C-alpha positions in Angstrom: 161.7 48.8 106.3 163.3 48.5 102.8 161.0 45.6 101.9 157.6 47.3 103.0 158.5 50.3 100.9 159.0 48.0 97.7 155.8 46.4 98.6 154.4 50.1 98.3 156.1 50.2 95.3 155.3 47.5 93.2 151.0 48.2 94.9 151.7 52.0 93.1 152.8 50.2 89.7 149.5 47.6 90.0 147.3 50.4 90.4 148.8 52.6 87.6 148.6 49.6 85.4 144.5 49.5 87.0 144.1 52.8 86.0 145.4 53.0 82.5 143.3 49.6 82.3 140.1 51.4 82.8 140.5 54.5 81.3 141.1 52.7 78.8 137.5 50.2 79.3 135.8 54.4 79.8 136.9 54.9 76.5 135.7 52.5 74.4 132.0 52.8 76.7 132.1 56.3 76.0 132.5 55.9 72.3 129.7 53.2 72.2 127.4 54.5 73.8 127.8 57.7 71.5 128.1 55.3 68.8 124.9 53.7 69.8 122.6 56.6 70.8 123.2 58.1 67.4 122.8 62.4 67.7 122.4 62.6 63.9 119.8 60.1 63.8 116.8 62.4 62.8 114.4 59.8 65.2 115.4 58.3 68.6 113.0 55.6 68.1 114.4 54.4 65.2 117.9 54.7 64.8 119.2 54.6 68.8 119.6 50.8 70.6 119.0 52.5 73.6 119.3 48.9 75.4 122.5 49.2 74.6 123.5 52.2 75.5 122.3 52.5 78.8 124.7 48.9 79.2 126.9 50.6 77.6 126.9 54.0 79.7 126.5 51.3 83.2 130.0 49.8 82.0 131.0 54.1 81.9 129.4 54.3 84.9 131.6 51.2 86.9 134.6 52.3 84.6 133.6 56.1 86.2 133.9 55.2 89.8 137.0 52.8 89.9 139.1 55.6 87.8 138.2 58.3 91.5 139.1 55.4 93.4 142.8 53.9 91.7 143.2 57.7 91.6 142.5 58.1 95.0 144.9 54.9 95.9 147.6 56.6 93.7 147.6 59.8 95.3 147.1 58.4 99.1 150.4 56.0 97.9 152.5 58.8 96.2 151.7 60.9 99.1 153.4 57.7 101.8 156.4 57.2 99.7 156.9 60.8 99.2 156.7 61.4 95.3 155.3 64.3 93.8 
């Protein structure tokens, strides 16, 4: 039982680390999307790199899905371990 709890605590620590990395990746992707779409440019055709923004938006979408999944896993593990 004690070794099972230690394994679960280790998995929880790994999930929290992965969540931090996913949140950093999402923040970076969000910034790149905004940079490439340049809301201050008068003409979207001239001043915005929509192809790059779309690529970054796809990365942001994947990071968001990962964050949601990781948060769910963390919540379930915390409940199983009796964490608050």
